[in-house]
N, C-alpha and C positions, 0 to 999 in steps of 0.2 A: 711480432706479437700475435699475428693472425695464425689460426690453425689451418693446415692444408685441407682442402675438401676431401672427404672420404669416399668410400665405395658407393654410398647412397647418392651422393652428389653426381658421381659419374653415371650411374644407372638412370637417375632422374633426367639428366641431360641426354643420355644416349638413346633411350628407348624410342623417342620420336624419330631420331635420326636413323636408327636401325629400321624402323618401319618405312621411313621414306626411301632409304637405299634399297630395302628389300622390295618395295613396290616397284622401283626401277628395274631391279633384277627380274621381277615377275613379268614386267613388260617384255624384256628381252627373251625370257624363257617362253612366254606364251606366243610371241611372234614366231619363234623357231618351231614350237610344237604345232601351231595351227597352220604353218606353211608346209610342214613336213609331208602331209598327205599328198601334196602336189608333185612330189618327186625329189630326187637328190639334187637336180639342177636348181630347182626352186629354193630348196633349203640352203644350198651353198650361196645362191645369189642374194637371198634375203639376209642371212646371218652375216656374210662377209660384207654385203652392202651396208648393213647397219654399222659394222665396225669401221668401214671406210668413211661413212658419214660422220661418225663420232670423231674420227681422226681430223676431219676438217673443222670440227667444233671444239676439239680438246684444248687448243691454245687459249681461246678466250674463256672457256670454262675453267681451265686451270688458273687463269689470272683472277677470276672472281673469288677464289678461295682466300686471296689476300684481303678481300673485303672483310671476311670473318676475323682475320688477324687484327686489323685495325679496330673493328668494332669491339672485340674482346679486350684489347689493351686499353682503349679509351674508356670502355665501361669500367675496367679495373681502376682507372684513374678518376672515375666519376665525371668525366667530361662527355656527357651524352649529346650535347649540342654539336661538338665536333664529330662525334660518331655518326650522327645522322647524315652528314654530307656524303659519307662513303656509300650510302645506299644509292644516292643520285649518281655518284661516279660509276657504280656498278651498272646502272641503267644506261649511262653514256656508253660504256663498253658494249652493252647489248645492242645498242643502235649501230655501232661500228660492225659488230658481228653480223647483223642483219644485212648490211650492205655487202660485206665480204662474202656471205653465203650465196646471195643472188649472183654476184660477180663470178663465183666459182663454178656455176652450173655449166657454162660452155666448155670448161676444161675437163669435165668428167670423162667423156668418151675418149679423148686422146690419152688421158692417164691410164684408163683401164686397158687400152690397147697395148700398154707396155707390160701387162701382167701375163701370167701363164694360164689364165682361165680359158676355158673353151669359149668359142663365139656365142653359143647359146646362153651360157652363164653371164658373159659380159653384157649382152644386150639387155637382159632382164635387170641385172645389177645397175646398169647406167640409168634406166628409168626409175628404179627405186631411189637411187641417190639424188637424182635431180629433184624429185618430189620432197625428199627429206630436207634439202637445203632451204626450202621455203620457210621452214620453222626455226632457222638459226637464231634469229633475234629473240624469240620467246623462250627458247631453251636456255640461252645464256642469261636472259633477264630473270627467269625463275631461279636459276642457280645463284645469281647475285643477291636477290632479295632474301632467299632462303639462308644464305651464308651470313648476311647482315643481321637478320633476326637471331640466328644462332649465336653469333658473337656477343649479342646482348643478353643471351640466356634464354631466349624463346626458340626452342627447336621444333615447336609444333606447327609453325607456319609451313616449313618445308615438308613436314609430314602430310599435312592436309593437301598441299599442292600435288605431292607425288601420288597419294592415294586417289585423288580425283583423276589424275592422268592415267593411272593404272586401270581404273574402272572404265573410263571412256575408251581406252585403247583396246581392252579385251572385248567390249561390246561391239565396237566398230570393226575390229578384226573379224568377228563372227558375221557381221553384216556385209562388209566390203570384200573380204577374201572369197567367200563362198556365194555371195549374192542372195543373202537372206532378206526378208521383209521387203521384197520387191526391188532391192538394189541390184545393180549389175555385178556380176562376179568378176572382180578385178584381179584376183590372184595376188601375186607379189606386190603389184601396185596398190592394191587395196590395203595391204599391211602398211605400206608407206604412208598413205593418206590417213589411216587410223592413227599412226604415230604423230603426224603433224597436228591433227585436230586434238589429240590428247595433250600435246605440249601446249597448245593454245589454252586449253581448259586449266592446266596446272598453273600457267602464268597468270591467268585471270584471278585465281584464288590468291596467289601471292600479292598481286597488285591490290586486291580488295583489302587484304590485311594491312598493307602499307598505307592505303588511303584512310583506313580507320585509325591508324596510329597518328596521322596528321591531325585528325579531328579531336583527339583527346587532349586532356591537360597533362602537364608534365608530372612525372612521378619522382619519388625519392630514389636516388641511385642505389640506396641500400636494398631496395626491393628487387634489384636486378642481379642478385647473387646467383651462384651456380646452381643452387637447389631450387630457386624460384622459377615459376613460369608465368608470372604476371606479364601481360602484353607490354613490351617496351614502347612506351608512347611518349611523344614530344609534341609541343605546340608547333604550328606551322611557322611561327616567327623564329624558332630556335635553330633553323637550318644553318644560318650564317651565310656568308657569301661564298658561292662555289667559285673555284678558280683553277685555271689550267696548271699552275705550279703544283698545287696539292694533288691534282689528278696525275700529273707527271711523276711525282714522288711515289704515288701508289703504284703506278705502272713500273717504276724502276724496281720495286720489290716484287711486284706481281708477275712481271714478264718472265723472270727466270723460272718461277713455278709453272707458268703456262708452257714455256719452252721445254721444261722438264717433262711434263706430260706429253707434249706434242712429239718431241724427238724420240722419247722412249716408246711411245705408241707407234711412231713411224717404223721403228725397228721391228716391232711386233707385226706390223702390216707387211713389211718386206719378208718377214719369216713366213707369213701366210700366203701372200700373193705371188712370191717369187720362189722361195725354197720349197714350201709344202705343196704349192700348186703343181710343181713338176711331178709330184707323186700321184696326181689325179684327183678327180672330184670327190671320191670316197674319202680320201685322206683329209681334204679340206672340210667336208661336211662333218666328219667324225670329230675333228678338233674343235670346230665351231660348236658342235653339240656339247662337247666337254666344257668349253668356255661358258656356255649358257648354264650348265649345271654348277660350275664353279662360282658363277656370279651369285648363286644362292648363299654360299658361305662368305664370299668376298664382301658383298655389300653390307651385311650386318657388322662384320669386323671393321670395315672402313667407317661405318657409322660410329662404332665405339672409339676408333682412333680420332675421328673428328670431334667427338664429345670431349675426349681427353685434351685435344688441342684448344678447345674453348677454355677449359680450366687452366691450361698452361698460359694462354694469352691473358686471361684475367689476373692470374698470379703475377705475371711479369708486369702488367700494367699497374698493379698495386705495389710493385717493388718487392715482391716476395719470391725472388729467384730461387731461393733455397728449397722451395716447395716443389719445384719442377721435377727433379729426379724421382721423387716419390710418386708424383702424379703419373709420370711415364711408366714406372714399374707397375703401378696399379692398373693402368690402362692395358698394358701388354698382358698382364696376367689374365684379365677377363677375355681379351681378344684371343689369346692363345688357347684358353679352355674351349671356346667355341670352335675355333679352327681345328683344334686337335680332334674333337668329337666328330666333326664333319669329315675330316680326313680318314678316320677309322671307318666311317660309313662308306666312303668312296672305295676304300680298299676291300671292304668285306662284301659289298653287294653292287659291284659296278654294272653288271649285265642288266638287272632290272631297271636301274636308273637310265641306262642308255636305250632301253626298249621304248621309252616315251617317244623317241625320234624315228622310229621305224614305221613304215606303212603296215597296216594290219595284216595284209596277206603274206608279208615276208618277214614279220617281226622276229621269228625265231632264227632266221638264217641271214638277216640283213648284214651286209658287209660293214655298214656304218656302225651297227650295234657291236659287232665282234671287235673291230678296231677301236671304236670309242671306249669300250670296256677296258681294254688294255691301257689306253691313254689316261682314262679317269683314275685307274689304280695308281699309275705313276704320279698323277697330280696330288695324290694324298701325301706324298713325301714333302712337298713344299708348303704345306698349310701353316705350320708353325713359323717358318721363315717369313712367310707373307705377313703374319701377324706382327712380327718384329719390324719389318720394313714399313708397314703402314703406320704403326704407332710412332716410331721415331721420326719418320719423314714429316708427319703431321705436326709433331711437337716442334721440330725445327722450323717449319713454315710459320707456326704461330708466333715464334720468336722473331721472325723476319729473316731467318737464315735460309735463303733460297738460292743464292748464287753457287755456293759450294756443292750442295746436293745436286744441282743441275750438272755441274762438271763431272761429279762422281758417277751419277746414274747413267749419263750418256756414254762415259768411258766404258763402264761395265757392259752396257747393252750393245754398243757398236764395236768395241774392241775385243770383247770376250764372247758374248752370246751369239751374235750373228756369224762370226767366223767359225765358231764351234758348230753351230747348226748347219752351216754350209758344208763343212767337212763331214759331218755325220751323214748327210744325205747324198752328196755328190762324190765324195772320195771313199768313205768307209761303207757306203751302201747300206746304212742302218735303217733306212726308211723312217716312217713317222714315229716309231717307238724311240729310236735313237735321237731324233730331233726333239722329242718331248723331254728326254733326259737332259738335253742341253739346257732346257729351261730351269731344271733343278740346279744345275751348276751356276747358272746366272743368279738365281735367288740366294745361293750360298754367299757368293761374292758381294752382292748388293747388301744383304743383311750385315755382313762384316764391316763394310766401309761406313755404313750409316751409324752403327754402334760406336765405332771408333770416333766418328765426328761428334756425336753427342757427348761422349766421355771427354773429349778435348775441351769442351766448355766455351767454345768461341761464341755460341749463341748468347751468352751472358753479356757480351759487350756490344750488342747490336741495339741501336736506337731506331726502332721502326717508325714511330709517330713523329720524330723530330722535336719532341718536347722534353727530351732529357730525363725521361722517367726512369 
């Protein structure tokens, strides 16, 4: 009897997520742009070091997205008391991530020694990553709380946390990288410390919102619809008893999503650190610069996909499975429009976009600019494919269908993409351009298998919450 949420509901949910994810992309972009004047080695160390650090955090961060799935489905059922416990489970996960991050620091140097980076790049990168690991717990905690609020229909908490982190990061980059306001000029290490302190600031904003929610009185579940943004609040007594069995069930569904992110990202890191690194620092710096620019289009599209997933989860929780295909088509249409427009921009003016990453004195002839412009133009090809992948993968995750996408995505990335990239560079001698085209092939296969999985309809039979909804 219920009507599926329309475009207005999607946009209302999406715009704070878009701003939140865009703020995160601005952090990556500003880090790259502000380190670039220090030279190609510094640019390669900071950007690749950030990716390597993210790889160590991507497993728990991927798991936290299942918190959103639980919150959305339980909100759809009107069971806000049960939904609240999953915020605490997300914080449990953050505590485990903090311990793992600190424990990983001694392994950074030995792992980087296995890569093809030059000694100068490895040394700076190791220092950068060791500093970033200090913030593992707060990064995961902010994601967990942001996802929990989003599942209940309030996407503005994550937005405020991300915007706070962005402002703090940019200001501290200026202070700590170059030594302004009397601070020491720490270079790449300054960028790392700026990111750590920015993450702490973002987590503090999310924690404050969670603390406020505990102090408020209960609200009518009808107020937490997909179009509303009233703060989802519950009394402290409504948490219920936290238990290891419920946390274990959450991990059973969340771990495949985290492994999905982790193993797929590991394939990307092998591509960067092993395959592309053999082509030299210029190739690595160029592709990292392209990745920073691509994040400007990726993060808003991912925000739209996440908003669509909230609607999907709430529809499933409410027993309205037939609304889901329409919600997925609607979400893809909006994300594809954005990705398509940005792809046209990448193809039309790649050189001016890449000149942001060149030192002033060599901007016109920088090898990073020349190669990066070629790679950025190629990346325009996969924009629509990326929109399809994000939309469908997030919808499947919202339904609790996480194990099959894990197997499919890992098969495509490790059995198709990496071998093809290796052949492109080491056998066919195609260089960075051919290696980037292998990413296009990867996106084609990935989009195809996810579309087929969604059309199969297996997600309809999954009981995520264990309440037989």
